[in-house]
LUMKOLKE-262891 format. One record per residue: x, y, z of N, C-alpha, C in turn; chain; residue in three letters; residue number from 1. Coordinates in steps of 0.05 Angstrom, whole numbers, plus 5000, padded with zeros to 4 digits. Example, Ala and Ser with C-alpha at 12.3 -4.5 7.8 and 13.67 -1.06 7.14 Angstrom:
// LUMKOLKE-262891
{npx->5264&npy->4886&npz->5156&capx->5246&capy->4910&capz->5156&cpx->5264&cpy->4934&cpz->5156&kette->A&rest->ALA&nr->1} .
{npx->5257&npy->4955&npz->5142&capx->5273&capy->4979&capz->5143&cpx->5258&cpy->5001&cpz->5157&kette->A&rest->SER&nr->2} .
This chain:
// LUMKOLKE-262891
{npx->4587&npy->5297&npz->4576&capx->4602&capy->5276&capz->4589&cpx->4620&cpy->5288&cpz->4609&kette->A&rest->MET&nr->1} .
{npx->4622&npy->5275&npz->4632&capx->4639&capy->5285&capz->4654&cpx->4667&cpy->5274&cpz->4652&kette->A&rest->ASN&nr->2} .
{npx->4685&npy->5290&npz->4642&capx->4713&capy->5282&capz->4639&cpx->4729&cpy->5288&cpz->4664&kette->A&rest->MET&nr->3} .
{npx->4750&npy->5272&npz->4669&capx->4767&capy->5278&capz->4692&cpx->4790&cpy->5295&cpz->4683&kette->A&rest->ILE&nr->4} .
{npx->4799&npy->5312&npz->4702&capx->4821&capy->5330&capz->4696&cpx->4848&cpy->5316&cpz->4698&kette->A&rest->SER&nr->5} .
{npx->4869&npy->5331&npz->4691&capx->4896&capy->5320&capz->4692&cpx->4904&cpy->5313&cpz->4721&kette->A&rest->LYS&nr->6} .
{npx->4896&npy->5330&npz->4740&capx->4902&capy->5324&capz->4768&cpx->4887&cpy->5299&cpz->4778&kette->A&rest->GLY&nr->7} .
{npx->4862&npy->5296&npz->4770&capx->4848&capy->5272&capz->4778&cpx->4860&cpy->5247&cpz->4765&kette->A&rest->GLU&nr->8} .
{npx->4868&npy->5249&npz->4740&capx->4880&capy->5226&capz->4727&cpx->4907&cpy->5219&cpz->4740&kette->A&rest->LYS&nr->9} .
{npx->4923&npy->5239&npz->4747&capx->4948&capy->5233&capz->4761&cpx->4943&cpy->5220&cpz->4788&kette->A&rest->ALA&nr->10} .
{npx->4923&npy->5230&npz->4802&capx->4917&capy->5218&capz->4828&cpx->4907&cpy->5189&cpz->4825&kette->A&rest->ASN&nr->11} .
{npx->4892&npy->5184&npz->4805&capx->4882&capy->5157&capz->4799&cpx->4905&cpy->5138&cpz->4793&kette->A&rest->LEU&nr->12} .
{npx->4925&npy->5148&npz->4777&capx->4948&capy->5132&capz->4770&cpx->4965&cpy->5126&cpz->4795&kette->A&rest->ILE&nr->13} .
{npx->4968&npy->5146&npz->4813&capx->4983&capy->5142&capz->4838&cpx->4968&cpy->5121&cpz->4855&kette->A&rest->ILE&nr->14} .
{npx->4942&npy->5122&npz->4856&capx->4927&capy->5103&capz->4872&cpx->4929&cpy->5075&cpz->4860&kette->A&rest->SER&nr->15} .
{npx->4930&npy->5072&npz->4834&capx->4934&capy->5046&capz->4821&cpx->4961&cpy->5035&cpz->4828&kette->A&rest->VAL&nr->16} .
{npx->4982&npy->5052&npz->4828&capx->5009&capy->5044&capz->4835&cpx->5009&cpy->5034&cpz->4864&kette->A&rest->ILE&nr->17} .
{npx->4995&npy->5048&npz->4881&capx->4994&capy->5040&capz->4909&cpx->4981&cpy->5012&cpz->4912&kette->A&rest->SER&nr->18} .
{npx->4958&npy->5009&npz->4900&capx->4944&capy->4983&capz->4902&cpx->4959&cpy->4960&cpz->4890&kette->A&rest->GLY&nr->19} .
{npx->4970&npy->4964&npz->4866&capx->4985&capy->4943&capz->4852&cpx->5010&cpy->4935&cpz->4867&kette->A&rest->VAL&nr->20} .
{npx->5025&npy->4955&npz->4877&capx->5049&capy->4948&capz->4892&cpx->5043&cpy->4933&cpz->4918&kette->A&rest->SER&nr->21} .
{npx->5021&npy->4940&npz->4931&capx->5013&capy->4925&capz->4955&cpx->5006&cpy->4896&cpz->4948&kette->A&rest->LEU&nr->22} .
{npx->4991&npy->4892&npz->4926&capx->4984&capy->4865&capz->4918&cpx->5009&cpy->4849&cpz->4910&kette->A&rest->ILE&nr->23} .
{npx->5027&npy->4861&npz->4895&capx->5052&capy->4847&capz->4888&cpx->5068&cpy->4840&cpz->4912&kette->A&rest->ILE&nr->24} .
{npx->5070&npy->4858&npz->4931&capx->5086&capy->4852&capz->4956&cpx->5073&cpy->4829&cpz->4971&kette->A&rest->ALA&nr->25} .
{npx->5047&npy->4829&npz->4974&capx->5034&capy->4808&capz->4989&cpx->5036&cpy->4781&cpz->4975&kette->A&rest->LEU&nr->26} .
{npx->5034&npy->4781&npz->4948&capx->5037&capy->4756&capz->4933&cpx->5065&cpy->4746&cpz->4935&kette->A&rest->ILE&nr->27} .
{npx->5085&npy->4763&npz->4933&capx->5113&capy->4755&capz->4935&cpx->5118&cpy->4744&cpz->4963&kette->A&rest->LEU&nr->28} .
{npx->5107&npy->4756&npz->4984&capx->5111&capy->4747&capz->5011&cpx->5098&cpy->4719&cpz->5015&kette->A&rest->ASN&nr->29} .
{npx->5075&npy->4715&npz->5003&capx->5061&capy->4689&capz->5007&cpx->5076&cpy->4666&cpz->4993&kette->A&rest->TYR&nr->30} .
{npx->5087&npy->4671&npz->4969&capx->5101&capy->4651&capz->4954&cpx->5131&cpy->4652&cpz->4956&kette->A&rest->PHE&nr->31} .
{npx->5142&npy->4663&npz->4978&capx->5170&capy->4667&capz->4980&cpx->5185&cpy->4640&cpz->4982&kette->A&rest->ARG&nr->32} .
{npx->5174&npy->4620&npz->4993&capx->5187&capy->4594&capz->4995&cpx->5189&cpy->4581&cpz->4968&kette->A&rest->THR&nr->33} .
{npx->5167&npy->4581&npz->4953&capx->5166&capy->4568&capz->4927&cpx->5182&cpy->4583&cpz->4906&kette->A&rest->GLU&nr->34} .
{npx->5181&npy->4609&npz->4905&capx->5194&capy->4625&capz->4884&cpx->5223&cpy->4632&cpz->4890&kette->A&rest->TRP&nr->35} .
{npx->5229&npy->4637&npz->4916&capx->5255&capy->4647&capz->4923&cpx->5271&cpy->4628&cpz->4941&kette->A&rest->PHE&nr->36} .
{npx->5258&npy->4607&npz->4951&capx->5272&capy->4589&capz->4969&cpx->5277&cpy->4599&cpz->4997&kette->A&rest->GLY&nr->37} .
{npx->5262&npy->4620&npz->5005&capx->5265&capy->4632&capz->5031&cpx->5249&cpy->4615&cpz->5051&kette->A&rest->VAL&nr->38} .
{npx->5262&npy->4604&npz->5070&capx->5249&capy->4587&capz->5090&cpx->5239&cpy->4605&cpz->5113&kette->A&rest->ILE&nr->39} .
{npx->5213&npy->4602&npz->5120&capx->5203&capy->4618&capz->5142&cpx->5216&cpy->4610&cpz->5168&kette->A&rest->LYS&nr->40} .
{npx->5224&npy->4630&npz->5183&capx->5237&capy->4625&capz->5209&cpx->5268&cpy->4625&cpz->5207&kette->A&rest->GLY&nr->41} .
{npx->5279&npy->4624&npz->5183&capx->5308&capy->4625&capz->5180&cpx->5316&cpy->4655&cpz->5175&kette->A&rest->TYR&nr->42} .
{npx->5328&npy->4667&npz->5195&capx->5332&capy->4696&capz->5196&cpx->5348&cpy->4708&cpz->5173&kette->A&rest->ALA&nr->43} .
{npx->5371&npy->4697&npz->5165&capx->5386&capy->4710&capz->5143&cpx->5371&cpy->4711&cpz->5117&kette->A&rest->PRO&nr->44} .
{npx->5357&npy->4690&npz->5110&capx->5341&capy->4691&capz->5085&cpx->5318&cpy->4710&cpz->5087&kette->A&rest->HIS&nr->45} .
{npx->5304&npy->4710&npz->5110&capx->5282&capy->4728&capz->5113&cpx->5291&cpy->4757&cpz->5113&kette->A&rest->ASN&nr->46} .
{npx->5313&npy->4763&npz->5126&capx->5324&capy->4790&capz->5126&cpx->5330&cpy->4800&cpz->5098&kette->A&rest->PHE&nr->47} .
{npx->5344&npy->4783&npz->5083&capx->5351&capy->4790&capz->5055&cpx->5326&cpy->4794&cpz->5038&kette->A&rest->GLY&nr->48} .
{npx->5307&npy->4776&npz->5041&capx->5282&capy->4778&capz->5025&cpx->5267&cpy->4803&cpz->5032&kette->A&rest->PHE&nr->49} .
{npx->5264&npy->4809&npz->5058&capx->5249&capy->4832&capz->5066&cpx->5262&cpy->4858&cpz->5056&kette->A&rest->ASN&nr->50} .
{npx->5288&npy->4860&npz->5058&capx->5301&capy->4885&capz->5049&cpx->5304&cpy->4887&cpz->5019&kette->A&rest->PHE&nr->51} .
{npx->5303&npy->4865&npz->5005&capx->5305&capy->4866&capz->4976&cpx->5279&cpy->4870&cpz->4962&kette->A&rest->THR&nr->52} .
{npx->5258&npy->4856&npz->4971&capx->5233&capy->4856&capz->4957&cpx->5210&cpy->4868&cpz->4973&kette->A&rest->TYR&nr->53} .
{npx->5205&npy->4857&npz->4996&capx->5180&capy->4864&capz->5010&cpx->5179&cpy->4893&cpz->5020&kette->A&rest->PHE&nr->54} .
{npx->5199&npy->4901&npz->5035&capx->5199&capy->4928&capz->5046&cpx->5198&cpy->4951&cpz->5025&kette->A&rest->LEU&nr->55} .
{npx->5214&npy->4949&npz->5004&capx->5212&capy->4970&capz->4983&cpx->5184&cpy->4972&cpz->4971&kette->A&rest->PRO&nr->56} .
{npx->5172&npy->4949&npz->4966&capx->5145&capy->4950&capz->4954&cpx->5124&cpy->4961&cpz->4974&kette->A&rest->LEU&nr->57} .
{npx->5126&npy->4953&npz->4999&capx->5108&capy->4963&capz->5019&cpx->5112&cpy->4994&cpz->5023&kette->A&rest->ILE&nr->58} .
{npx->5138&npy->5002&npz->5023&capx->5144&capy->5030&capz->5026&cpx->5133&cpy->5046&cpz->5002&kette->A&rest->PHE&nr->59} .
{npx->5137&npy->5036&npz->4978&capx->5126&capy->5050&capz->4954&cpx->5095&cpy->5051&cpz->4956&kette->A&rest->LEU&nr->60} .
{npx->5083&npy->5030&npz->4964&capx->5054&capy->5030&capz->4967&cpx->5044&cpy->5050&cpz->4988&kette->A&rest->SER&nr->61} .
{npx->5058&npy->5051&npz->5010&capx->5050&capy->5069&capz->5032&cpx->5054&cpy->5098&cpz->5024&kette->A&rest->LEU&nr->62} .
{npx->5076&npy->5105&npz->5012&capx->5082&capy->5132&capz->5004&cpx->5061&cpy->5141&cpz->4983&kette->A&rest->VAL&nr->63} .
{npx->5057&npy->5125&npz->4963&capx->5037&capy->5133&capz->4942&cpx->5009&cpy->5134&cpz->4953&kette->A&rest->THR&nr->64} .
{npx->5002&npy->5117&npz->4973&capx->4976&capy->5118&capz->4985&cpx->4972&cpy->5144&cpz->5000&kette->A&rest->ALA&nr->65} .
{npx->4992&npy->5152&npz->5016&capx->4990&capy->5177&capz->5031&cpx->4989&cpy->5202&cpz->5012&kette->A&rest->PHE&nr->66} .
{npx->5005&npy->5201&npz->4991&capx->5004&capy->5223&capz->4971&cpx->4976&cpy->5224&cpz->4959&kette->A&rest->ILE&nr->67} .
{npx->4965&npy->5202&npz->4951&capx->4938&capy->5201&capz->4939&cpx->4917&cpy->5209&cpz->4959&kette->A&rest->SER&nr->68} .
{npx->4920&npy->5201&npz->4984&capx->4900&capy->5208&capz->5004&cpx->4900&cpy->5238&cpz->5009&kette->A&rest->MET&nr->69} .
{npx->4923&npy->5250&npz->5012&capx->4925&capy->5279&capz->5016&cpx->4914&cpy->5294&cpz->4992&kette->A&rest->VAL&nr->70} .
{npx->4921&npy->5285&npz->4969&capx->4912&capy->5298&capz->4944&cpx->4882&cpy->5296&cpz->4941&kette->A&rest->TRP&nr->71} .
{npx->4871&npy->5273&npz->4947&capx->4842&capy->5269&capz->4945&cpx->4826&cpy->5285&cpz->4965&kette->A&rest->LEU&nr->72} .
{npx->4834&npy->5284&npz->4990&capx->4818&capy->5298&capz->5011&cpx->4823&cpy->5328&cpz->5011&kette->A&rest->PHE&nr->73} .
{npx->4845&npy->5338&npz->5000&capx->4849&capy->5367&capz->4998&cpx->4831&cpy->5379&cpz->4977&kette->A&rest->SER&nr->74} .
{npx->4823&npy->5364&npz->4958&capx->4805&capy->5374&capz->4937&cpx->4778&cpy->5360&cpz->4936&kette->A&rest->LYS&nr->75} .
{npx->4770&npy->5349&npz->4959&capx->4745&capy->5333&capz->4960&cpx->4721&cpy->5350&cpz->4951&kette->A&rest->TRP&nr->76} .
{npx->4718&npy->5375&npz->4961&capx->4695&capy->5391&capz->4955&cpx->4696&cpy->5402&cpz->4926&kette->A&rest->LYS&nr->77} .
{npx->4720&npy->5406&npz->4916&capx->4723&capy->5417&capz->4889&cpx->4715&cpy->5397&cpz->4867&kette->A&rest->ILE&nr->78} .
{npx->4723&npy->5373&npz->4871&capx->4718&capy->5352&capz->4851&cpx->4689&cpy->5344&cpz->4850&kette->A&rest->ARG&nr->79} .
{npx->4678&npy->5344&npz->4826&capx->4650&capy->5337&capz->4823&cpx->4645&cpy->5308&cpz->4815&kette->A&rest->GLN&nr->80} .
{npx->4665&npy->5295&npz->4805&capx->4662&capy->5267&capz->4795&cpx->4663&cpy->5248&cpz->4819&kette->A&rest->ASN&nr->81} .
{npx->4640&npy->5238&npz->4827&capx->4638&capy->5220&capz->4850&cpx->4650&cpy->5193&cpz->4845&kette->A&rest->LYS&nr->82} .
{npx->4648&npy->5183&npz->4820&capx->4659&capy->5157&capz->4813&cpx->4690&cpy->5158&cpz->4816&kette->A&rest->ILE&nr->83} .
{npx->4702&npy->5179&npz->4807&capx->4731&capy->5183&capz->4810&cpx->4739&cpy->5182&cpz->4839&kette->A&rest->TYR&nr->84} .
{npx->4724&npy->5197&npz->4856&capx->4730&capy->5198&capz->4885&cpx->4730&cpy->5170&cpz->4897&kette->A&rest->LYS&nr->85} .
{npx->4709&npy->5154&npz->4892&capx->4706&capy->5128&capz->4905&cpx->4725&cpy->5108&cpz->4894&kette->A&rest->TRP&nr->86} .
{npx->4731&npy->5109&npz->4868&capx->4751&capy->5090&capz->4856&cpx->4778&cpy->5096&cpz->4868&kette->A&rest->ILE&nr->87} .
{npx->4786&npy->5121&npz->4870&capx->4811&capy->5128&capz->4882&cpx->4813&cpy->5120&cpz->4911&kette->A&rest->THR&nr->88} .
{npx->4791&npy->5124&npz->4926&capx->4790&capy->5116&capz->4954&cpx->4793&cpy->5086&cpz->4957&kette->A&rest->LEU&nr->89} .
{npx->4779&npy->5071&npz->4941&capx->4780&capy->5041&capz->4942&cpx->4808&cpy->5031&cpz->4935&kette->A&rest->VAL&nr->90} .
{npx->4822&npy->5045&npz->4918&capx->4849&capy->5036&capz->4910&cpx->4870&cpy->5040&cpz->4931&kette->A&rest->LEU&nr->91} .
{npx->4869&npy->5062&npz->4946&capx->4890&capy->5067&capz->4966&cpx->4882&cpy->5059&cpz->4994&kette->A&rest->PHE&nr->92} .
{npx->4857&npy->5054&npz->5000&capx->4848&capy->5047&capz->5026&cpx->4859&cpy->5021&cpz->5037&kette->A&rest->LEU&nr->93} .
{npx->4862&npy->4999&npz->5021&capx->4874&capy->4975&capz->5031&cpx->4903&cpy->4979&cpz->5041&kette->A&rest->PRO&nr->94} .
{npx->4918&npy->4996&npz->5028&capx->4945&capy->5002&capz->5037&cpx->4945&cpy->5015&cpz->5064&kette->A&rest->THR&nr->95} .
{npx->4928&npy->5035&npz->5068&capx->4926&capy->5049&capz->5094&cpx->4917&cpy->5030&cpz->5116&kette->A&rest->ILE&nr->96} .
{npx->4897&npy->5013&npz->5110&capx->4888&capy->4993&capz->5129&cpx->4910&cpy->4973&cpz->5137&kette->A&rest->CYS&nr->97} .
{npx->4925&npy->4964&npz->5117&capx->4946&capy->4945&capz->5122&cpx->4968&cpy->4958&cpz->5139&kette->A&rest->CYS&nr->98} .
{npx->4974&npy->4983&npz->5134&capx->4994&capy->4997&capz->5150&cpx->4985&cpy->5000&cpz->5179&kette->A&rest->PHE&nr->99} .
{npx->4960&npy->5007&npz->5184&capx->4951&capy->5009&capz->5211&cpx->4949&cpy->4982&cpz->5225&kette->A&rest->PHE&nr->100} .
{npx->4942&npy->4961&npz->5211&capx->4942&capy->4934&capz->5223&cpx->4971&cpy->4927&cpz->5231&kette->A&rest->ILE&nr->101} .
{npx->4990&npy->4933&npz->5214&capx->5018&capy->4927&capz->5221&cpx->5027&cpy->4943&cpz->5246&kette->A&rest->MET&nr->102} .
{npx->5019&npy->4968&npz->5247&capx->5027&capy->4984&capz->5270&cpx->5014&cpy->4974&cpz->5296&kette->A&rest->LEU&nr->103} .
{npx->4989&npy->4966&npz->5294&capx->4975&capy->4956&capz->5318&cpx->4989&cpy->4930&cpz->5327&kette->A&rest->VAL&nr->104} .
{npx->4996&npy->4913&npz->5308&capx->5008&capy->4887&capz->5316&cpx->5036&cpy->4892&cpz->5328&kette->A&rest->SER&nr->105} .
{npx->5051&npy->4912&npz->5318&capx->5077&capy->4918&capz->5329&cpx->5074&cpy->4929&cpz->5357&kette->A&rest->ILE&nr->106} .
{npx->5055&npy->4947&npz->5362&capx->5051&capy->4957&capz->5389&cpx->5041&cpy->4936&cpz->5408&kette->A&rest->PHE&nr->107} .
{npx->5025&npy->4917&npz->5399&capx->5016&capy->4896&capz->5416&cpx->5040&cpy->4878&cpz->5424&kette->A&rest->GLN&nr->108} .
{npx->5058&npy->4872&npz->5405&capx->5081&capy->4856&capz->5411&cpx->5099&cpy->4871&cpz->5432&kette->A&rest->MET&nr->109} .
{npx->5102&npy->4897&npz->5429&capx->5118&capy->4912&capz->5447&cpx->5106&cpy->4913&cpz->5475&kette->A&rest->LEU&nr->110} .
{npx->5080&npy->4915&npz->5476&capx->5066&capy->4915&capz->5501&cpx->5067&cpy->4889&cpz->5516&kette->A&rest->ARG&nr->111} .
{npx->5066&npy->4867&npz->5501&capx->5067&capy->4841&capz->5513&cpx->5095&cpy->4835&cpz->5525&kette->A&rest->ILE&nr->112} .
{npx->5116&npy->4845&npz->5513&capx->5143&capy->4840&capz->5522&cpx->5149&cpy->4855&cpz->5548&kette->A&rest->GLN&nr->113} .
{npx->5136&npy->4877&npz->5552&capx->5143&capy->4893&capz->5576&cpx->5123&cpy->4890&cpz->5597&kette->A&rest->TYR&nr->114} .
């Protein structure tokens, strides 16, 4: 039976943390009016909500995704368990994609203004 090592297990746990924190952040953001009473478009409430809940979870997700990505790709040839590789990749890839989508939208907004 092909068992995973301690390093692989730690990387898998970090990837799970990344994926779960992204899902929690997006769910909280979607239901912010119903659960927290934050009205979209009202700046003080949005600012408080973003700095209290949304940004820390997104930051945690992003940091753990980059740690997991570096850890996975640095030992890609060494690891023999293909299922472990793909599960880890699937867990942190949505966070990386979400981050790049956010960056692209920020740069598009900056380009439109100037």
